[in-house]
Kinemage of the C-alpha trace (Angstrom):
@kinemage 1
@onewidth
@group {chain A} dominant
@subgroup {mainchain}
@vectorlist {calphas} color= white
{ca met a 1} P 36.284 -7.028 -16.729
{ca tyr a 2} L 32.964 -5.931 -15.155
{ca ser a 3} L 33.639 -2.195 -15.360
{ca asn a 4} L 31.119 -1.662 -18.188
{ca phe a 5} L 28.158 -2.577 -15.945
{ca pro a 6} L 26.504 0.203 -13.945
{ca gln a 7} L 26.816 0.024 -10.172
{ca tyr a 8} L 23.573 0.425 -8.210
{ca asp a 9} L 23.119 0.892 -4.507
{ca leu a 10} L 20.072 -1.340 -4.200
{ca ala a 11} L 19.799 -1.112 -0.410
{ca ser a 12} L 19.115 2.616 -0.574
{ca arg a 13} L 16.477 2.151 -3.281
{ca ile a 14} L 14.285 -0.250 -1.273
{ca gln a 15} L 10.964 1.282 -0.354
{ca his a 16} L 9.837 0.536 3.163
{ca thr a 17} L 6.373 -0.806 3.832
{ca lys a 18} L 4.162 -0.681 6.885
{ca phe a 19} L 5.429 -4.161 7.844
{ca asp a 20} L 9.066 -3.088 7.889
{ca asn a 21} L 10.265 -2.071 11.348
{ca gly a 22} L 13.528 -0.637 10.030
{ca phe a 23} L 15.747 -3.394 11.412
{ca gly a 24} L 15.458 -5.756 8.478
{ca gln a 25} L 12.981 -7.965 10.285
{ca met a 26} L 9.323 -8.049 9.462
{ca pro a 27} L 6.912 -8.425 12.384
{ca ser a 28} L 4.327 -11.118 12.251
{ca ala a 29} L 1.418 -9.733 10.250
{ca arg a 30} L -0.951 -12.054 12.081
{ca met a 31} L 0.046 -10.866 15.555
{ca ser a 32} L -0.259 -7.191 14.699
{ca arg a 33} L -3.650 -7.912 13.170
{ca val a 34} L -4.849 -9.692 16.330
{ca glu a 35} L -3.592 -6.952 18.624
{ca ser a 36} L -5.125 -4.055 16.698
{ca pro a 37} L -7.825 -4.980 14.194
{ca glu a 38} L -7.865 -2.430 11.398
{ca ser a 39} L -10.975 -3.651 9.642
{ca pro a 40} L -14.538 -4.161 10.831
{ca asn a 41} L -15.847 -7.623 11.533
{ca phe a 42} L -18.043 -9.656 9.203
{ca lys a 43} L -21.287 -8.524 10.819
{ca gln a 44} L -20.391 -4.834 10.493
{ca val a 45} L -19.411 -5.252 6.852
{ca phe a 46} L -22.638 -7.062 5.973
{ca thr a 47} L -24.745 -4.564 7.927
{ca gly a 48} L -23.140 -1.707 6.001
{ca leu a 49} L -23.713 -3.484 2.698
{ca met a 50} L -27.383 -4.056 3.520
{ca glu a 51} L -27.840 -0.409 4.507
{ca asn a 52} L -26.265 0.684 1.211
{ca leu a 53} L -28.473 -1.764 -0.676
{ca asn a 54} L -31.561 -0.378 1.066
{ca thr a 55} L -30.532 3.170 0.165
{ca glu a 56} L -29.974 2.230 -3.471
{ca met a 57} L -33.301 0.392 -3.586
{ca asn a 58} L -35.157 3.481 -2.335
{ca ala a 59} L -33.312 5.957 -4.581
{ca pro a 60} L -35.400 5.373 -7.752
{ca asp a 61} L -38.656 5.798 -5.824
{ca asn a 62} L -37.460 9.025 -4.237
{ca leu a 63} L -36.243 10.403 -7.573
{ca leu a 64} L -39.487 9.422 -9.273
{ca lys a 65} L -41.461 11.266 -6.586
{ca asp a 66} L -39.281 14.333 -7.181
{ca val a 67} L -39.879 14.172 -10.950
{ca met a 68} L -43.621 13.783 -10.489
{ca ser a 69} L -43.765 16.685 -8.037
{ca gly a 70} L -42.150 18.950 -10.630
{ca asn a 71} L -38.642 19.277 -9.242
{ca gln a 72} L -36.555 20.781 -12.051
{ca asn a 73} L -33.268 19.451 -10.624
{ca val a 74} L -34.235 15.819 -11.289
{ca asp a 75} L -34.547 14.377 -14.771
{ca ile a 76} L -36.232 11.154 -15.883
{ca his a 77} L -32.780 9.977 -16.993
{ca asp a 78} L -31.646 10.191 -13.369
{ca val a 79} L -34.553 7.937 -12.408
{ca met a 80} L -33.639 5.401 -15.082
{ca thr a 81} L -29.990 5.448 -14.007
{ca ala a 82} L -30.994 4.923 -10.376
{ca met a 83} L -33.245 2.025 -11.405
{ca ser a 84} L -30.398 0.375 -13.309
{ca lys a 85} L -28.048 0.839 -10.368
{ca ser a 86} L -30.575 -0.709 -8.000
{ca glu a 87} L -31.067 -3.690 -10.347
{ca ile a 88} L -27.316 -4.251 -10.460
{ca ser a 89} L -27.098 -3.906 -6.674
{ca val a 90} L -29.829 -6.510 -6.163
{ca ser a 91} L -28.095 -8.854 -8.583
{ca ile a 92} L -24.765 -8.465 -6.786
{ca ala a 93} L -26.412 -8.898 -3.368
{ca thr a 94} L -28.162 -12.065 -4.542
{ca gln a 95} L -24.887 -13.482 -5.815
{ca met a 96} L -23.111 -12.563 -2.584
{ca val a 97} L -25.757 -14.253 -0.458
{ca gly a 98} L -25.448 -17.349 -2.626
{ca lys a 99} L -21.670 -17.369 -2.190
{ca val a 100} L -21.941 -16.923 1.588
{ca ile a 101} L -24.447 -19.789 1.827
{ca asn a 102} L -22.159 -21.916 -0.346
{ca ala a 103} L -19.187 -21.135 1.904
{ca tyr a 104} L -21.238 -21.933 5.013
{ca asp a 105} L -22.279 -25.268 3.520
{ca arg a 106} L -18.656 -26.120 2.729
{ca ile a 107} L -17.497 -25.135 6.199
{ca ser a 108} L -20.267 -27.145 7.835
{ca gln a 109} L -19.205 -30.223 5.870
{ca ile a 110} L -15.704 -30.131 7.308
{ca ser a 111} L -15.314 -32.873 9.867
{ca val a 112} L -13.560 -31.831 13.030
């Protein structure tokens, strides 16, 4: 009666992930994360973001100096693009700081 339906070997088609240990059991993602942190901490992430922001803020000035000194490899369009990127970066950084302060305020309001 069911002979018209195709037969699939689904077990062989399963793609294994980094959480699969091959025995059908998944290890606790939280424990492996605690034992070997794979990502930097909050301070490192924010420090890196601030360094990138500082670099992007200085880029238009550096490009403008190159244009004014007569460097043929830099165009005024590059300066304008760098200025737009730095404006967007400042806007994003301002929003991020606002969100972090908001989160801190919410956390500080939690009664323990």
